[in-house]
C-alpha angles and dihedrals in degrees: 000000000000097000095041091050089055098043100038115006091173093062090040090056092050090051091048091050090050091052089050090050091051093049093048101045134063110240110215097160106127092214094057138069140166111263119209119255089251089063092051090049092052091049091052095044131119089268086080088081102047123103113208113162112185131022136299109301091008105069128149092213130061124235095050100127093112093037087057091048091051096048093045090051092049092048091050092051093047092050092049095045096050102026092238129159093222137007129196111194099178102092111115093215144358091265090052089052092051093048090050091053092049095050095042095068107009135071124224108276096029119138125257129183117206144151118285113255093229089055095050108288127125135259092243090058092080106290110164090243091058126084087233090074090057092054103042138029109250133192121183136217121208141198129279108267093227103039098028088219131117111286100218093188088057089050089052093047094050091046092053091049099039098038095209122200089217136022121204123209118185139075149203099223108020111121098196136078118263120227099232093180092060092045090051091049091051091048092050091048091062097033092249130146116245118224119185117198104200097167094135100041103038093111092052090049093047090053092049094235093123129029120281123234093205097094091051106038133077089212134016122190129187146155124239102219104071122061089344090066095218134124128280123298146077136265134201122204118187147161114278094252092062097047097096095049092048092050093051093046092054094042126049091357105063111356141039122206116000120242095254093188089059089045088054089052090050090054091053091045093056092048092051091047090060093060123098094240091062093059091049089053092050091051088051089048089059092045092050092048090054090047090055091050095049092042094055092043089056088052090058100260121133114240113214110246089005096273145343141276096189141030100301140070128197112211121199107215099188095098087065094045091247135132127214097246093054093045092049092052094044093050093047089053089062096042102266114122119204134141130241110242138187116244125210109288092009112181092200128083119259092255090055108028131172096244150045128223116225124195126194102202097087097054091039090055088055090057099256123148142177096309093053093043091054089052092048090053089053092050094046092050092048092050096046096048094042093072108194098339100140095198094057093042091049091054092049091048092054093049090049089052090051092051091050092050091051093051108036121190099217110352126096117008097343119104 
């Protein structure tokens, strides 16, 4: 950062401290991952400065020949990777992508059925705190109280009663696979569109290690920075007949010029996701998530739904007399970064919670496997049950630092 250090040493120091924090902590946040240096280079490229409103061949600015080449390449790669009819890569975020889908085929006030936030859904799926709930009429389905899995018969029953114009499948903290075929059948039975939000699991889908929603859904949205290991930003995949409406809703409907630097990072991300090493890493991501689940279960914690089929694990802390907010703070103090998370039927408030959400992508990207995951579980348990005992926390902190040093994110031979 030669130029930044000269122009603004204060910002340069903050960035350097953030890189040091990342290197010296274990990232177990399910919505994060460690992007390769090539992704960071693309995001910081000269494309950051180019305005290019519109689409390839139909821009409202001159000088877009290479912007067109870049976007066409990224679209081609996305379509090939996911087997989609059409891809729009211009959404600035996953929420922007979801909003674009809603407004492309729905009218304000139309009805949408989605998963309840407290059972694993997402804010942009009609939570009262989200602008989406002010634009559309939402009803939510939940999980079976015993299995803590989607009750598809309940989804069908609510759909027949509510008659939604759109059904959303997808979640931010649901550790199980979703049966997209059943969701599509329910949607068709009430003449509703099916939107699948696969923001968290896009990398697993791209690698083919879990089922893809693309053949079943009218629309699929996702972000590129979670399991997919890319930069920031959202993507919309859709059936060919919806392509025109999606394009118009993004531009000129909701956005101006696309962030071409982020689009460049998406292109690189899709290329890397086609390589054999990416699939191996996604398989390891699943294995490590299962290792976290079994490890915590052996320690006496209850695992929501009894396990995981993807990259995340929800741990119920109540058997240890803990709350999510306390656990989150304690773990961060020793260099382990997680997030507190509500669990189905949680008696605690969202800023407290009874659980934590653990993701395996970050440690997997560092090259860690089952042995390291087992040790991390030990360290997390020791820290959480130690309370404020400085001796125990100090020992855990040193072991975390040693693990981080042995598996660097960017230093040494890793890229």
